[in-house]
PLY file of the C-alpha trace (Angstrom):
ply
format ascii 1.0
element vertex 63
property float x
property float y
property float z
element edge 62
property int vertex1
property int vertex2
end_header
10.16 -8.48 -7.70
13.73 -8.43 -8.98
13.47 -4.90 -10.30
13.45 -3.35 -6.81
16.10 -3.27 -4.11
15.47 -4.99 -0.79
14.22 -1.71 0.69
11.94 -1.25 -2.31
10.46 -4.71 -1.81
9.79 -4.03 1.87
8.14 -0.69 1.04
6.06 -2.33 -1.72
4.68 -5.08 0.51
4.05 -2.59 3.32
2.00 -0.49 0.88
0.01 -3.56 -0.18
-0.77 -4.37 3.46
-1.81 -0.77 4.18
-4.10 -0.78 1.15
-5.70 -4.08 2.18
-6.31 -2.77 5.70
-8.03 0.28 4.21
-10.14 -1.91 1.94
-11.13 -4.09 4.88
-12.32 -1.04 6.81
-14.58 0.09 3.97
-18.25 -0.08 4.95
-19.45 -1.70 1.71
-17.14 -4.66 2.15
-17.14 -5.53 5.83
-19.81 -3.52 7.60
-17.21 -2.02 9.94
-18.30 0.44 12.66
-18.61 4.11 11.73
-15.34 5.45 13.21
-13.34 3.06 11.04
-15.20 3.62 7.81
-14.37 7.33 7.78
-10.66 6.50 7.56
-10.95 3.79 4.91
-10.32 5.93 1.83
-7.40 7.92 3.27
-5.74 4.67 4.35
-6.22 3.16 0.89
-4.79 6.32 -0.73
-1.83 6.17 1.65
-1.22 2.56 0.58
-1.19 3.54 -3.09
1.22 6.42 -2.40
3.56 4.08 -0.53
3.44 1.64 -3.45
4.31 4.45 -5.86
7.30 5.39 -3.70
8.92 2.08 -4.56
9.84 3.50 -7.96
12.68 5.37 -6.24
14.21 2.06 -5.11
14.85 0.31 -8.41
17.90 -1.81 -9.16
20.27 -0.47 -11.77
20.02 -2.25 -15.11
22.98 -4.39 -15.92
24.15 -4.15 -19.51
0 1
1 2
2 3
3 4
4 5
5 6
6 7
7 8
8 9
9 10
10 11
11 12
12 13
13 14
14 15
15 16
16 17
17 18
18 19
19 20
20 21
21 22
22 23
23 24
24 25
25 26
26 27
27 28
28 29
29 30
30 31
31 32
32 33
33 34
34 35
35 36
36 37
37 38
38 39
39 40
40 41
41 42
42 43
43 44
44 45
45 46
46 47
47 48
48 49
49 50
50 51
51 52
52 53
53 54
54 55
55 56
56 57
57 58
58 59
59 60
60 61
61 62
């Protein structure tokens, strides 16, 4: 991930982890209890939004 700054890399991997946690809470995948399954989609959407925020932390191109 050389195209992002160090902060961008941290934000990217945090977003991946958040998305995976949301996917793990989804009822079709793990059979999680009801209180957790209601938050699965918002957590997955939050993970995708965090991943998209990494575009603001790109390294400058060297010419």
